[in-house]
C-alpha positions in Angstrom: 0.1 0.1 0.0 1.4 3.5 -1.1 0.9 5.8 1.9 3.2 8.6 0.3 1.3 11.8 -0.1 3.9 13.7 -1.9 2.0 15.5 -5.0 5.6 15.1 -7.1 5.5 11.2 -6.5 5.1 9.5 -10.0 3.5 6.4 -8.5 1.0 8.0 -5.9 -2.1 6.8 -4.7 -5.0 8.5 -6.6 -6.9 8.8 -3.7 -4.4 11.3 -2.1 -3.8 13.6 -4.9 -4.8 17.4 -3.9 -7.3 18.1 -6.2 -8.0 21.8 -7.3 -10.7 24.0 -5.4 -13.0 26.4 -6.5 -10.8 29.3 -5.1 -7.8 28.1 -6.7 -9.3 27.9 -10.4 -11.4 30.9 -9.7 -8.1 32.9 -8.8 -6.3 31.5 -12.0 -9.3 32.6 -14.2 -9.4 36.0 -12.9 -5.4 36.3 -13.2 -6.1 35.3 -17.0 -8.8 37.9 -17.6 -11.8 36.1 -17.2 -14.9 37.9 -15.5 -17.1 36.0 -13.2 -20.7 35.7 -14.8 -22.5 34.0 -17.9 -21.3 35.9 -21.2 -24.2 37.9 -22.9 -23.6 36.0 -26.2 -23.9 32.4 -24.9 -27.3 31.0 -25.7 -29.6 29.9 -22.8 -29.7 26.8 -24.4 -25.9 26.1 -24.2 -26.1 27.3 -20.6 -29.0 24.9 -19.9 -27.0 21.9 -21.3 -24.0 23.0 -19.0 -26.2 23.3 -16.0 -27.8 19.7 -17.0 -24.6 17.9 -17.2 -23.2 19.4 -14.1 -26.4 18.3 -12.4 -25.6 14.7 -13.4 -21.9 14.9 -12.4 -20.1 13.4 -9.7 -17.5 15.3 -7.5 -14.0 14.4 -8.7 -13.0 13.8 -5.1 -12.7 10.1 -4.6 -13.6 10.6 -0.9 -16.4 12.8 -1.5 -18.3 11.8 -4.9 -21.1 14.1 -4.3 -23.6 14.2 -7.1 -24.8 17.1 -8.4 -21.9 19.9 -9.3 -22.5 23.8 -9.0 -22.2 25.7 -12.2 -20.0 28.9 -12.3 -19.2 30.6 -15.5 -16.8 33.0 -16.7 -16.5 35.1 -19.5 -13.4 35.9 -21.7 -12.6 37.9 -24.7 -13.0 37.3 -27.3 -16.2 34.9 -27.2 -14.4 32.6 -24.6 -16.0 31.3 -21.4 -15.3 28.7 -18.7 -17.5 26.8 -16.5 -16.4 25.6 -13.3 -17.9 22.8 -11.9 -18.0 23.1 -8.1 -18.8 20.3 -5.5 -21.0 22.1 -3.0 -19.9 19.5 0.0 -16.1 19.8 -0.3 -15.3 22.7 -2.7 -13.4 20.6 -5.1 -13.4 21.9 -8.6 -12.9 21.4 -12.2 -13.1 23.7 -15.2 -14.4 22.9 -18.7 
């Protein structure tokens, strides 16, 4: 059994990997010039599809696995956007 929690270890246990949090990803997006909020040009249909997918998504944190991620959009220029899927239980997050 691998008990090493060093994130730089190549043969690390996937259950011990530090996952990005909402705060980490939001900070990176804001530093890259993105602004919190759904872009005005994004269709309501596209937004609803994103939200539907996140309601079905499970948390990437294996210790949590909560079903139903929160939707947080960030608008960039020109016509770029990123959605953060945020776990309401543990705050683990993924960007897509």
